[in-house]
C-alpha positions in Angstrom: 32.7 98.5 59.8 34.7 95.3 60.0 38.2 95.8 61.3 39.8 92.6 59.8 41.6 94.4 57.0 42.7 97.1 59.5 44.3 94.5 61.8 45.8 92.7 58.8 47.3 96.0 57.7 48.6 96.7 61.2 50.6 93.4 61.2 51.7 93.8 57.6 53.3 97.2 58.4 55.5 95.4 60.9 56.7 92.8 58.4 57.1 95.3 55.6 59.4 97.5 57.8 60.9 94.7 59.8 64.4 96.3 59.9 63.1 99.5 61.4 60.9 97.6 63.8 63.8 95.5 65.0 66.0 98.7 65.3 63.5 100.3 67.6 63.3 97.1 69.7 67.1 97.1 69.9 67.4 100.8 70.8 64.9 100.4 73.6 66.5 97.0 74.6 70.0 98.4 74.8 68.8 101.4 76.9 66.9 99.1 79.3 69.8 96.6 79.4 72.3 99.3 80.5 69.9 101.1 82.8 68.5 98.1 84.7 71.8 96.3 84.7 73.8 99.1 86.3 71.0 100.1 88.6 70.8 96.6 90.0 74.6 95.8 90.1 75.2 98.1 93.1 72.3 96.8 95.2 73.1 93.2 94.2 76.7 93.7 95.5 75.3 95.2 98.7 72.9 92.3 99.2 75.7 89.8 98.6 77.8 91.4 101.2 75.0 91.7 103.7 74.2 88.1 103.3 77.8 87.1 103.9 78.2 89.4 107.0 75.0 88.1 108.5 75.9 84.5 107.9 79.2 84.9 109.8 77.9 87.4 112.3 80.7 89.9 111.5 81.6 92.0 114.5 81.0 95.8 114.3 84.5 96.6 115.8 87.6 94.8 117.0 89.6 96.0 120.0 93.3 95.4 120.5 95.8 96.8 122.9 99.6 97.0 123.1 99.4 95.3 126.5 96.6 92.9 125.8 93.0 92.9 127.1 93.0 92.0 130.8 90.0 91.3 133.1 89.4 95.0 133.8 89.2 95.7 130.1 86.9 92.8 129.5 84.5 94.1 132.2 84.7 97.6 130.7 83.7 96.3 127.3 80.9 94.0 128.6 79.4 96.7 130.9 79.1 99.4 128.3 75.4 99.9 127.7 75.9 100.2 123.9 77.5 96.7 123.6 75.3 93.8 122.6 77.9 91.1 122.6 81.6 90.7 123.0 84.0 87.8 122.6 87.7 87.5 123.4 90.5 85.7 121.7 94.2 85.3 121.0 96.4 85.8 118.0 100.1 85.6 117.2 102.1 86.5 114.1 104.5 83.7 113.2 106.9 82.8 110.4 107.1 79.5 108.6 110.5 77.9 109.4 110.9 76.5 105.8 110.0 79.6 103.8 109.3 83.3 104.2 105.5 82.9 104.7 104.2 85.0 107.6 100.9 84.0 109.2 98.6 85.5 111.8 97.3 82.6 113.9 94.0 83.3 115.6 92.1 81.3 118.2 88.7 80.2 117.0 86.4 83.2 117.3 83.2 81.5 118.4 80.0 82.9 116.9 81.3 86.4 116.1 83.3 86.9 112.9 83.1 83.1 112.4 85.2 81.1 109.9 83.8 79.2 107.0 85.2 75.7 106.5 86.2 75.2 102.9 87.8 71.7 103.2 88.9 69.3 105.9 87.8 70.1 109.5 88.3 72.7 112.2 91.2 72.1 114.7 90.1 70.0 117.6 93.2 70.2 119.8 96.2 72.5 120.3 98.4 70.5 117.9 96.1 71.1 114.9 95.7 74.2 112.7 93.6 75.3 109.7 95.0 77.7 107.1 93.4 80.2 104.8 91.9 78.7 101.7 94.1 81.1 99.7 97.1 79.0 100.7 95.7 75.7 99.3 98.1 75.7 96.4 101.1 75.9 98.8 100.0 73.6 101.6 98.0 70.4 101.9 95.9 68.7 104.5 98.0 66.4 106.7 101.1 68.4 106.2 103.0 69.6 109.2 104.1 73.3 109.5 106.7 74.6 111.9 107.1 78.1 113.1 110.1 80.0 114.3 109.6 82.1 117.5 106.1 80.9 118.2 105.5 83.6 120.8 102.5 82.8 123.0 101.8 79.6 121.0 102.5 76.6 123.1 103.8 74.5 120.1 106.1 75.2 117.2 104.8 72.5 115.0 101.2 72.0 113.9 99.3 69.6 111.7 97.2 71.1 108.9 93.7 69.7 109.2 91.7 72.1 107.0 91.3 75.2 105.0 89.0 78.1 106.0 87.7 81.4 104.9 88.0 84.3 107.4 85.0 86.7 107.4 87.2 89.5 108.7 89.6 89.5 105.8 87.8 90.2 102.5 90.8 91.2 100.3 92.8 88.5 98.7 95.8 90.7 98.1 96.1 92.9 101.2 96.0 90.7 104.4 97.7 93.1 106.7 101.0 94.4 108.2 103.2 92.5 110.7 106.4 93.0 112.6 108.1 89.9 111.2 109.4 88.7 107.8 109.1 91.5 105.2 106.4 93.3 107.1 103.4 91.9 105.1 101.2 88.9 106.1 101.0 86.0 103.7 97.8 84.7 105.2 95.9 83.8 108.3 95.4 80.6 110.3 93.1 79.4 113.1 93.6 77.0 116.0 92.1 76.2 119.3 92.3 78.7 122.3 94.1 75.9 124.3 97.1 76.3 121.8 97.9 79.7 123.4 99.6 80.5 126.7 98.8 84.1 127.6 97.4 85.7 130.8 95.6 88.3 128.7 93.6 88.2 125.5 94.9 89.9 122.4 91.6 90.8 120.6 88.0 91.4 121.4 85.2 91.4 118.8 82.2 93.5 119.6 78.7 94.1 118.2 76.5 97.0 119.2 72.8 97.0 120.1 71.7 99.9 117.9 73.2 98.6 114.7 70.8 95.6 114.4 68.6 95.5 111.3 70.7 98.2 109.6 72.4 97.8 106.3 76.2 97.8 107.0 76.6 99.9 103.8 74.3 102.7 105.0 75.4 106.0 106.3 73.2 105.5 109.4 75.1 102.3 110.3 78.5 104.0 109.9 77.5 107.0 112.0 76.1 104.8 114.8 79.2 102.6 114.9 81.4 105.7 115.0 79.6 107.2 118.0 79.5 103.8 119.9 83.1 103.2 119.0 84.0 106.7 120.5 82.2 105.8 123.7 84.0 102.5 124.0 87.3 104.2 123.3 86.6 106.8 126.1 85.7 104.0 128.5 88.8 101.9 127.8 91.1 104.9 128.0 90.1 105.3 131.7 92.0 102.0 132.3 95.3 103.2 130.8 96.7 104.9 133.9 96.1 101.9 136.2 97.4 99.5 133.6 100.5 101.6 133.1 101.2 101.7 136.9 100.6 98.0 137.2 103.2 97.2 134.5 105.7 99.6 136.0 105.3 97.9 139.4 105.6 94.5 137.7 108.8 95.4 135.9 110.3 97.0 139.0 109.6 93.9 141.0 111.2 91.8 138.2 114.3 94.1 138.3 114.6 93.9 142.1 114.2 90.2 142.1 116.9 89.7 139.4 119.2 92.2 141.2 118.7 90.4 144.5 119.6 87.0 142.9 122.8 88.4 141.4 123.8 89.9 144.7 123.0 86.6 146.4 125.4 84.8 144.1 128.1 87.2 145.4 127.2 86.2 148.9 125.2 89.3 149.8 121.7 88.7 151.0 119.4 91.6 150.3 115.6 92.1 150.6 114.4 92.8 147.0 112.1 95.5 148.4 115.1 97.5 149.6 116.7 97.7 146.1 116.2 101.1 144.4 115.3 100.9 140.7 117.0 103.4 138.5 114.5 105.4 136.4 116.3 104.7 133.1 115.9 101.0 133.6 112.1 101.0 133.3 111.0 102.2 129.9 107.4 101.2 129.3 105.2 102.5 126.5 102.0 104.0 127.7 99.1 101.6 127.2 96.8 102.3 124.2 93.7 100.7 122.7 93.0 100.5 119.0 89.4 100.1 118.0 88.9 99.2 114.4 85.5 99.2 112.7 84.7 97.3 109.5 85.8 100.4 107.5 89.4 99.9 108.6 89.4 96.5 106.9 90.9 97.1 103.4 88.7 94.5 101.7 85.5 95.7 103.4 86.1 99.4 102.6 87.0 98.5 99.0 84.0 96.4 98.4 81.7 99.1 99.8 83.4 101.7 97.6 83.1 99.4 94.6 79.3 99.1 95.0 79.0 102.9 95.3 81.1 103.4 92.2 78.8 101.2 90.2 75.8 103.2 91.5 77.6 106.4 90.4 78.1 104.9 86.9 74.4 103.9 86.9 73.4 107.5 87.6 75.6 108.9 84.8 76.4 106.5 81.9 72.9 105.0 81.2 71.3 108.5 81.3 73.2 109.5 78.2 72.7 106.1 76.5 69.0 106.4 77.6 68.7 109.8 76.0 70.2 108.8 72.7 68.1 105.7 72.4 64.9 107.6 73.3 65.7 110.5 70.9 66.3 108.2 67.9 63.2 106.1 68.7 61.2 109.3 68.9 62.3 110.6 65.6 61.9 107.2 64.0 58.3 107.0 65.1 57.6 110.5 63.8 59.0 109.6 60.4 56.9 106.4 60.4 53.7 108.4 60.9 54.7 110.7 58.0 55.3 107.7 55.8 51.8 106.4 56.5 50.0 109.6 55.4 48.4 108.1 52.2 47.2 105.0 54.1 45.7 107.2 56.8 43.9 109.3 54.2 42.6 106.1 52.6 41.2 104.8 55.9 39.6 108.2 56.7 38.0 108.3 53.3 36.6 104.8 53.9 34.9 106.0 57.0 37.2 104.7 59.8 37.2 106.7 62.9 40.4 108.3 64.3 40.5 105.9 67.2 40.3 102.9 64.8 43.0 104.3 62.6 45.3 104.7 65.7 45.2 101.0 66.4 47.9 100.3 63.9 50.2 102.8 65.3 49.5 101.8 68.9 50.2 98.2 68.0 53.4 99.1 66.2 54.9 101.5 68.8 53.6 99.8 72.0 54.7 96.3 70.9 58.2 97.6 69.9 58.5 99.4 73.3 57.3 96.5 75.4 59.4 93.9 73.5 62.5 96.1 73.8 62.0 96.6 77.5 61.4 92.8 78.0 64.5 91.9 76.0 66.7 94.5 77.7 65.4 93.7 81.2 65.8 89.9 80.8 69.6 90.5 80.3 69.8 93.6 82.4 68.6 91.9 85.6 70.8 88.9 85.2 73.7 89.0 82.7 75.1 92.5 83.3 75.1 92.4 87.1 76.6 88.9 86.9 79.5 90.3 84.8 80.0 93.3 87.0 79.9 91.5 90.3 82.2 88.8 89.1 84.7 91.4 88.0 84.7 93.0 91.5 84.6 89.7 93.4 87.8 88.5 91.6 89.9 90.2 94.3 87.6 89.5 97.2 87.1 86.5 99.4 83.3 86.8 99.3 83.3 84.0 96.8 80.9 83.2 94.0 77.7 82.9 96.1 76.4 86.3 95.1 72.8 87.3 94.8 70.9 88.6 91.7 67.8 90.4 92.8 64.8 92.0 91.0 63.3 95.4 91.6 60.3 97.0 89.8 61.6 100.6 90.0 64.2 100.7 87.2 62.0 98.5 84.9 58.9 100.8 85.3 61.0 103.9 84.8 62.4 102.7 81.5 59.1 101.3 80.4 57.5 104.7 80.9 60.2 106.5 79.0 60.1 103.9 76.2 56.3 104.3 75.8 56.7 108.1 75.8 59.4 108.0 73.1 57.4 105.6 70.9 53.7 105.4 71.6 53.0 108.8 73.0 55.0 110.6 70.3 53.5 108.5 67.5 50.0 109.3 68.8 50.8 113.0 69.1 52.2 113.1 65.5 49.2 111.0 64.3 46.8 113.5 66.0 48.4 116.3 64.0 48.1 114.3 60.8 44.4 113.3 61.4 43.4 116.9 61.6 44.0 117.2 57.8 41.3 116.4 55.2 41.4 113.0 53.5 41.9 114.6 50.1 45.1 116.3 51.4 46.3 113.1 53.0 45.8 111.0 49.8 48.3 113.2 48.1 52.0 112.6 49.2 53.4 115.3 51.3 55.1 117.7 49.0 58.8 117.9 49.4 60.2 121.0 51.1 61.3 123.8 48.9 65.0 124.1 48.2 66.8 127.3 49.1 70.2 128.8 48.7 72.6 127.8 51.3 75.7 129.6 52.7 78.0 127.3 50.8 76.7 128.6 47.5 78.2 132.0 48.3 81.7 130.4 48.3 81.8 130.2 44.5 85.4 128.9 44.4 84.3 125.7 46.1 80.7 125.5 44.9 81.5 125.7 41.2 83.9 122.7 41.6 81.4 120.5 43.3 79.5 117.8 41.3 75.8 117.9 40.8 75.2 115.0 43.3 77.4 116.8 45.9 75.4 120.0 45.4 72.1 118.2 45.8 73.4 116.4 48.9 74.6 119.7 50.4 71.2 121.3 49.8 69.3 118.3 51.2 71.3 118.5 54.4 69.9 121.9 55.1 66.6 121.2 53.5 65.8 118.5 56.1 67.2 120.2 59.2 65.3 117.9 61.7 66.8 114.8 60.0 70.3 116.4 60.0 69.9 117.3 63.7 68.7 113.8 64.5 71.8 112.3 62.8 74.2 114.7 64.4 72.8 114.1 67.9 72.5 110.4 67.4 76.0 109.9 66.2 77.5 112.4 68.6 75.7 110.8 71.5 77.1 107.4 70.7 80.6 108.8 70.0 80.4 110.6 73.3 79.5 107.5 75.2 82.4 105.6 73.5 84.9 108.4 74.3 83.6 108.6 77.9 84.3 104.9 78.4 87.8 105.0 76.8 88.5 108.2 78.7 87.7 106.6 82.1 89.7 103.5 81.2 92.8 105.5 80.1 92.6 107.8 83.1 92.6 104.9 85.5 95.5 103.1 83.8 97.9 106.0 84.4 97.2 106.6 88.1 99.5 103.9 89.4 102.5 105.2 87.5 101.9 108.9 88.5 101.3 108.0 92.2 104.3 105.7 92.7 106.8 107.0 90.3 106.2 110.8 89.9 104.8 111.6 93.4 105.8 108.9 95.9 109.4 107.9 94.9 110.2 105.9 98.0 109.7 102.1 97.9 108.8 101.4 101.6 108.0 103.2 104.8 109.8 101.5 107.7 108.0 102.1 111.0 110.4 102.4 114.0 109.7 100.4 117.2 108.7 102.4 120.3 111.6 101.1 122.5 114.9 100.8 120.6 118.2 100.0 122.2 121.4 101.7 121.2 122.7 98.5 119.7 119.5 98.0 117.6 119.7 101.6 116.4 123.4 101.2 115.3 122.4 98.1 113.4 119.6 100.0 111.7 121.9 102.9 110.8 124.5 100.6 109.3 121.8 98.8 107.2 120.5 102.1 105.9 124.0 102.9 104.6 124.4 99.7 102.6 124.7 99.7 98.8 121.2 98.2 98.2 119.6 101.3 99.6 119.7 104.4 97.4 118.5 106.8 100.1 116.6 107.0 103.3 114.9 109.9 104.9 113.8 110.1 108.6 110.2 111.2 109.1 107.6 111.4 111.9 104.7 109.2 110.9 101.4 109.1 112.6 97.9 108.1 111.6 95.0 110.5 112.3 91.3 110.2 111.5 88.5 112.4 110.4 84.8 111.3 110.6 82.5 112.6 107.9 79.0 112.7 109.2 77.4 113.2 105.8 78.8 110.0 104.4 79.3 108.2 107.7 82.8 107.3 106.8 85.9 107.6 109.0 88.9 108.6 106.8 92.4 107.6 107.8 94.9 110.5 107.3 98.7 109.8 107.2 100.7 112.6 109.0 104.3 112.9 107.7 106.9 115.3 109.2 110.3 115.1 107.6 113.5 115.6 109.5 115.0 117.3 106.5 112.9 119.2 104.0 115.6 118.9 101.4 115.9 115.1 101.6 112.1 114.7 101.8 111.8 116.1 98.3 113.7 113.0 97.0 111.0 110.8 98.5 107.8 112.8 98.1 107.3 115.2 95.2 104.8 117.7 96.5 103.2 119.6 93.7 99.9 121.0 92.5 97.9 118.7 90.2 97.0 121.1 87.4 99.9 123.6 87.3 102.6 121.0 88.5 104.0 123.8 90.6 106.3 122.6 93.4 105.0 123.0 97.0 107.3 123.6 99.9 106.6 122.9 103.6 106.0 126.3 105.2 106.3 127.4 108.8 102.6 128.5 108.7 100.3 125.7 107.9 100.2 122.2 106.5 100.0 120.6 103.0 97.1 118.2 102.5 96.2 115.9 99.6 93.6 117.1 97.1 91.2 114.2 97.7 91.1 115.0 101.4 90.5 118.7 100.6 87.6 117.8 98.4 86.0 115.5 101.0 86.4 118.1 103.8 85.4 120.9 101.4 88.3 123.0 102.3 90.8 125.3 100.4 93.9 127.2 101.1 93.6 129.2 104.4 90.9 126.9 105.8 91.3 125.1 109.2 90.8 121.3 109.6 90.5 119.2 112.8 91.8 115.7 113.0 91.8 113.1 115.8 94.6 110.7 116.9 94.1 107.1 118.1 93.5 108.3 121.7 90.8 110.7 120.8 92.9 113.9 121.1 92.0 116.5 118.5 94.4 118.7 116.5 93.7 121.8 114.5 95.7 122.6 111.4 95.8 125.5 109.0 95.9 124.5 105.3 98.7 126.3 103.4 98.6 124.2 100.2 96.9 121.3 98.5 99.0 118.7 96.7 98.4 116.1 94.0 97.8 112.6 95.4 95.6 109.8 94.1 95.6 107.0 96.7 95.1 107.6 100.4 94.8 110.8 102.4 98.0 112.7 103.5 99.0 115.7 105.6 102.5 117.1 105.5 104.2 119.6 107.7 107.7 120.6 108.8 109.5 120.4 112.2 108.4 123.9 113.3 104.8 122.8 112.9 105.2 119.6 114.7 107.9 119.2 117.4 108.4 115.5 118.1 111.1 112.9 118.0 111.9 111.6 114.5 110.9 107.9 114.4 110.3 106.5 110.9 112.1 106.3 107.6 111.3 106.6 103.9 113.6 104.1 102.1 114.3 104.0 98.4 116.0 100.9 96.9 118.5 101.0 94.1 116.4 98.3 92.4 112.7 97.5 92.9 113.6 93.8 93.0 115.4 94.4 96.4 112.3 95.5 98.2 111.4 92.2 99.9 115.1 91.5 100.8 115.7 94.9 102.4 112.3 94.8 104.1 113.2 91.6 105.8 116.5 93.0 106.8 114.9 96.1 108.3 112.4 94.2 110.4 115.2 91.8 111.5 117.1 94.7 113.1 114.3 94.9 115.8 114.5 98.7 115.6 111.8 98.6 112.9 108.4 97.4 113.9 106.9 96.9 110.4 107.4 97.9 106.8 104.7 99.4 104.5 105.6 98.7 100.9 104.4 101.0 98.1 104.6 98.1 95.7 101.8 96.3 97.5 99.7 99.5 97.4 100.4 99.8 93.7 99.3 96.2 93.2 96.1 97.0 95.2 95.5 100.0 93.0 96.1 97.7 90.0 93.5 95.2 91.1 90.9 97.9 91.7 91.5 99.5 88.3 91.5 96.1 86.7 88.1 95.3 88.0 86.7 98.7 87.0 88.3 98.3 83.5 86.2 95.2 83.0 83.1 97.2 83.8 84.2 100.1 81.5 84.8 97.6 78.7 81.2 96.3 79.1 79.9 99.9 78.8 82.1 100.6 75.8 80.7 97.5 74.1 77.1 98.6 74.9 77.9 102.1 73.4 79.4 100.5 70.3 76.3 98.3 69.8 74.1 101.4 70.3 76.1 103.3 67.7 75.7 100.5 65.1 71.9 100.4 65.7 71.6 104.2 65.5 73.6 104.5 62.3 71.7 101.6 60.7 68.4 103.2 61.7 69.3 106.6 60.4 70.7 105.2 57.2 67.5 103.2 56.7 65.4 106.3 57.2 67.4 108.3 54.7 67.4 105.6 52.1 63.7 105.0 52.5 63.1 108.8 52.1 65.1 108.9 48.9 63.2 105.9 47.5 59.9 107.4 48.4 60.8 110.7 46.7 61.9 108.9 43.5 58.8 106.8 43.5 56.6 110.0 43.8 58.5 111.6 41.0 58.0 108.6 38.7 54.3 108.6 39.5 53.7 111.8 37.8 55.4 114.6 39.7 57.1 117.2 37.6 60.8 117.4 38.1 62.3 120.8 38.0 65.7 120.8 36.4 68.0 123.5 37.9 71.3 124.5 36.3 73.9 125.1 39.0 76.4 127.9 38.5 
């Protein structure tokens, strides 16, 4: 038989039910859009980062030392078998003479961790300097900048010749801490190595051999860097004793020489070698080496974490959206086959085979699924990742040169699910229908019998309901599958919307809880290692001034914990208060759920909840942490406290016997933070100041970026809800029209009198 009429009918069924056809396309399209978009956003962010790091040959680790990096250290670094390449350079923190800007001036780094020229040109001599492009609004090319106390810089005044982007500093808001100004860096700058006068280098940038061709975001990369970093730390620590003795000898010789000169002025000639140096005159801190991987960079760690958060969202959010879209599409196609019963019976009666009859349903379902996938994927691979990456790059220096990639995996997965929920289901339902005789199919499917419902037994309510209300109530339970489809469809969309708003609202309150309810201090002032009595008195007097509400002395130390399963090295802040009573005014230790207060006990330590979750420990467990020199400490966990940003461990003096060296400072007004911070650093007794307000701003920038992503997901959920409700309403209205048409065609209507 000729199939012309059959094909014509197949296309006509699309035009005659265009609303439903478009609804199926939109359902599949929205699911594909969210699934592919979120699945690709994380990998696209990683690809963008990898391209940037490779372009600038970002170092695996940087090495610094409190006494600089001498020739012995250079040889140790270069001779380590794991080291592929190492470069050495200078840096100096300086303050602009005409404002409060604090800059870290580096010597040009060569081909490791290179700088990207944004405008102007790189410095060509020791009188020229290039500033971070983030300072373009405050400075201009050709302008001269003068520094106070230039340190190892040969000049005080430099000419600005360009603006650059530093590959080592990825965060626009958190540049780093310093021991001048208010304790926070305003930006970075770069000049030539000849602009520095120092017998030793201040920084070494190192790449390792076994990290080549590895994704810097992978667990394998992080674990390899950690092990190589540990070997480098061990090798450098062997130089500490000789370096310490060398500096002791140098300072002793300086003391003898100065003493001999003073005695010579009095007419006494003495050989400097004969002068005995008092022990209390030589106070030298023991040499230490700090090796920082990329994870220690705030911007790098945040960017990696952001890409992982997007991947987590991609594994959770689209699945629910995916399920709702697939379920509604499935039930819509089942209903479509039921509607076509009479036409199917007619075609069977005319002699068309089952395979020929299935063409119409294959065309309808398959075309809707494929068009929906194409529509969703076209925006999912481009538009959605573009929005998400832009949101996260807003606080990063990576710039706008991000990559949008394509992968077949997410597309094929959703295409398979789309075909199952449309084509496969329609063919399965059609198979059930084709098993009936043409004579039965030519008759409309008789409506389901009505039955008494539970509500009818509540006579007080049932008797007061109108006829239409009673029919509606009976129909709800008469068509249970349709009721279930409506409930699941609407509930699913509502759940997605509530999920999005819930995540957003949860994030917005974290900053206030962390820095108002839990951490009440405004800054942490880190005490210098060698403080004279005069400097200490100056600090004590400052801490008693009216601008400062209270200050609490604490022991503050940074420990680390490497997590092999994730490859990450977590920084843990150790705090030991001098007075437990005063400490409660700065840090409110409490349990998150019960809000029960926690006291520092004599048997164990208190750790933050996030750290406990990462280490998979509970009360009574023992944890092991490492200090900057590689020494390991074991602590028994006595309690777990509420904390949302950073990892902390708290203990009292009996748990940790050391000299008190740092201070929690709370201002009378938040507006005084910068002023008091500058005064604290100016005393010379304070090395640097860590401000909670800057951490709060960092948290705000993170939550702001995630809020934009959540808003996009809420918008997608809202669109899905509209399509689902439209589709369900369309099915219900079509069903009512069909029933009325059947009744007008000759069906007997049974009138029932309701009690």
